[in-house]
C-alpha positions as YAML, in Angstrom:
chain: A
units: angstrom
residues:
- id: 1
  name: MET
  ca: [6.22, 9.25, 14.64]
- id: 2
  name: THR
  ca: [8.96, 10.95, 11.38]
- id: 3
  name: GLY
  ca: [7.92, 14.16, 12.17]
- id: 4
  name: GLY
  ca: [7.92, 16.60, 9.06]
- id: 5
  name: TYR
  ca: [4.60, 18.27, 8.08]
- id: 6
  name: ALA
  ca: [1.32, 17.12, 7.77]
- id: 7
  name: GLY
  ca: [0.24, 15.50, 3.79]
- id: 8
  name: ILE
  ca: [-3.43, 15.59, 2.57]
- id: 9
  name: VAL
  ca: [-4.67, 12.74, 4.66]
- id: 10
  name: GLY
  ca: [-2.43, 13.63, 8.08]
- id: 11
  name: ALA
  ca: [0.42, 11.03, 7.12]
- id: 12
  name: LEU
  ca: [4.04, 13.12, 8.48]
- id: 13
  name: LEU
  ca: [5.82, 13.78, 5.21]
- id: 14
  name: GLY
  ca: [8.91, 15.65, 3.47]
- id: 15
  name: PRO
  ca: [12.68, 15.00, 3.79]
- id: 16
  name: ILE
  ca: [12.80, 14.83, 7.92]
- id: 17
  name: ALA
  ca: [10.17, 11.86, 7.21]
- id: 18
  name: LEU
  ca: [12.19, 10.43, 5.10]
- id: 19
  name: SER
  ca: [15.57, 10.70, 6.40]
- id: 20
  name: THR
  ca: [13.74, 9.05, 9.84]
- id: 21
  name: VAL
  ca: [12.05, 5.80, 7.32]
- id: 22
  name: ARG
  ca: [15.59, 5.26, 5.98]
- id: 23
  name: ALA
  ca: [17.66, 4.60, 9.42]
- id: 24
  name: LEU
  ca: [15.16, 1.64, 10.18]
- id: 25
  name: ASN
  ca: [14.04, -1.86, 9.36]
- id: 26
  name: VAL
  ca: [11.33, -3.25, 10.24]
- id: 27
  name: GLU
  ca: [9.84, -7.35, 9.96]
- id: 28
  name: TRP
  ca: [6.35, -6.09, 8.60]
- id: 29
  name: LEU
  ca: [4.75, -3.07, 6.78]
- id: 30
  name: PHE
  ca: [1.13, -2.60, 7.41]
- id: 31
  name: LEU
  ca: [-0.03, -0.18, 4.15]
- id: 32
  name: GLY
  ca: [-3.04, 1.56, 3.83]
- id: 33
  name: THR
  ca: [-3.61, 2.50, 0.27]
- id: 34
  name: ASN
  ca: [-5.87, 4.60, -2.05]
- id: 35
  name: GLY
  ca: [-6.81, 2.21, -4.77]
- id: 36
  name: VAL
  ca: [-4.95, -1.34, -5.99]
- id: 37
  name: ASP
  ca: [-5.88, -1.58, -10.18]
- id: 38
  name: GLY
  ca: [-4.23, -4.67, -12.26]
- id: 39
  name: ASP
  ca: [-2.25, -2.08, -13.97]
- id: 40
  name: ALA
  ca: [-0.75, 1.00, -11.24]
- id: 41
  name: GLY
  ca: [-0.82, -1.99, -8.98]
- id: 42
  name: ILE
  ca: [-0.74, -0.20, -5.03]
- id: 43
  name: THR
  ca: [-1.21, 3.09, -5.55]
- id: 44
  name: ALA
  ca: [-1.49, 7.21, -3.42]
- id: 45
  name: TYR
  ca: [-2.58, 10.28, -4.79]
- id: 46
  name: ASP
  ca: [-0.25, 12.79, -2.88]
- id: 47
  name: LEU
  ca: [2.96, 12.23, -4.21]
- id: 48
  name: GLY
  ca: [5.05, 12.51, -1.16]
- id: 49
  name: GLU
  ca: [2.32, 10.12, 0.57]
- id: 50
  name: ALA
  ca: [3.82, 7.92, -2.33]
- id: 51
  name: GLU
  ca: [7.15, 8.91, -1.43]
- id: 52
  name: LEU
  ca: [6.87, 8.10, 1.79]
- id: 53
  name: HIS
  ca: [5.16, 4.88, 1.38]
- id: 54
  name: ARG
  ca: [8.63, 3.59, -0.93]
- id: 55
  name: GLU
  ca: [10.75, 4.30, 1.35]
- id: 56
  name: TRP
  ca: [9.06, 2.15, 4.12]
- id: 57
  name: VAL
  ca: [8.93, -0.59, 1.50]
- id: 58
  name: ASN
  ca: [12.62, -0.27, 1.13]
- id: 59
  name: HIS
  ca: [13.00, -0.48, 4.63]
- id: 60
  name: ALA
  ca: [10.57, -3.79, 5.24]
- id: 61
  name: ARG
  ca: [11.13, -7.58, 5.16]
- id: 62
  name: ASN
  ca: [7.39, -8.09, 4.79]
- id: 63
  name: VAL
  ca: [4.65, -6.15, 3.23]
- id: 64
  name: ALA
  ca: [1.23, -6.16, 4.07]
- id: 65
  name: VAL
  ca: [-1.35, -4.07, 2.10]
- id: 66
  name: VAL
  ca: [-4.27, -3.35, 3.93]
- id: 67
  name: THR
  ca: [-7.43, -1.57, 1.48]
- id: 68
  name: ASP
  ca: [-11.36, -2.59, 1.09]
- id: 69
  name: HIS
  ca: [-13.27, -4.09, -1.77]
- id: 70
  name: SER
  ca: [-13.67, -0.07, -3.41]
- id: 71
  name: LYS
  ca: [-10.35, 0.37, -3.95]
- id: 72
  name: TRP
  ca: [-9.86, -1.73, -6.08]
- id: 73
  name: GLY
  ca: [-9.41, -1.03, -10.27]
- id: 74
  name: VAL
  ca: [-8.60, 2.97, -8.64]
- id: 75
  name: ALA
  ca: [-5.09, 3.93, -10.08]
- id: 76
  name: ALA
  ca: [-4.50, 6.96, -8.16]
- id: 77
  name: LEU
  ca: [-1.76, 9.71, -9.05]
- id: 78
  name: SER
  ca: [1.26, 7.74, -8.21]
- id: 79
  name: THR
  ca: [2.18, 4.12, -7.74]
- id: 80
  name: VAL
  ca: [3.79, 2.87, -5.06]
- id: 81
  name: LEU
  ca: [4.26, -0.61, -5.89]
- id: 82
  name: PRO
  ca: [3.89, -3.04, -8.10]
- id: 83
  name: LEU
  ca: [0.56, -6.01, -7.29]
- id: 84
  name: ARG
  ca: [3.80, -8.90, -7.87]
- id: 85
  name: ASP
  ca: [5.75, -7.15, -5.13]
- id: 86
  name: VAL
  ca: [3.00, -7.54, -2.28]
- id: 87
  name: GLY
  ca: [3.47, -9.82, 0.21]
- id: 88
  name: VAL
  ca: [0.28, -10.55, 1.73]
- id: 89
  name: LEU
  ca: [-3.12, -8.06, 0.35]
- id: 90
  name: VAL
  ca: [-5.61, -7.82, 3.09]
- id: 91
  name: THR
  ca: [-9.48, -7.03, 1.40]
- id: 92
  name: ASP
  ca: [-12.94, -8.29, 2.61]
- id: 93
  name: ASP
  ca: [-14.81, -10.51, 0.00]
- id: 94
  name: GLY
  ca: [-16.82, -7.45, -1.73]
- id: 95
  name: LEU
  ca: [-13.72, -7.98, -3.86]
- id: 96
  name: PRO
  ca: [-15.09, -9.17, -7.52]
- id: 97
  name: ASP
  ca: [-14.28, -13.02, -8.03]
- id: 98
  name: GLY
  ca: [-12.72, -11.91, -11.07]
- id: 99
  name: ALA
  ca: [-9.86, -9.36, -9.28]
- id: 100
  name: GLN
  ca: [-9.69, -12.39, -6.44]
- id: 101
  name: ARG
  ca: [-8.90, -15.00, -9.15]
- id: 102
  name: PHE
  ca: [-6.53, -12.07, -10.89]
- id: 103
  name: VAL
  ca: [-4.66, -10.32, -7.47]
- id: 104
  name: ARG
  ca: [-3.83, -14.38, -5.95]
- id: 105
  name: ARG
  ca: [-1.86, -14.57, -8.91]
- id: 106
  name: GLN
  ca: [0.01, -11.68, -8.66]
- id: 107
  name: VAL
  ca: [0.69, -11.39, -4.69]
- id: 108
  name: GLN
  ca: [2.04, -13.79, -2.60]
- id: 109
  name: ARG
  ca: [-1.00, -14.21, -0.38]
- id: 110
  name: LEU
  ca: [-3.97, -13.26, -0.34]
- id: 111
  name: ILE
  ca: [-6.50, -12.41, 3.03]
- id: 112
  name: LEU
  ca: [-10.28, -11.93, 2.42]
- id: 113
  name: THR
  ca: [-12.12, -10.68, 5.61]
- id: 114
  name: PRO
  ca: [-16.07, -10.82, 5.96]
- id: 115
  name: VAL
  ca: [-17.94, -7.52, 4.85]
- id: 116
  name: ARG
  ca: [-19.97, -6.64, 8.03]
...
């Protein structure tokens, strides 16, 4: 727990959370998202959450974004990072073929899991 106040999705945010993350170095960051857009990249609706996610990205050697296909084409309020900075994007095989081709050109690795 980083400390801080609860944001709209329950993540701990604010200066205490940011200060804690700034003192850390992580090998892998597994990041959820509100949206993934070809132009806007990885996005979040909550500005505080986006700020904290950007700080986590700055302190991670590897970034894996974990999402589902319904988030594709969603450009939420704030960009966390561009697609080209994503090491691994994990999503389900409901992602349309055109989007899969686009994402494969942007990220280092795309992992598709079966929709159940």
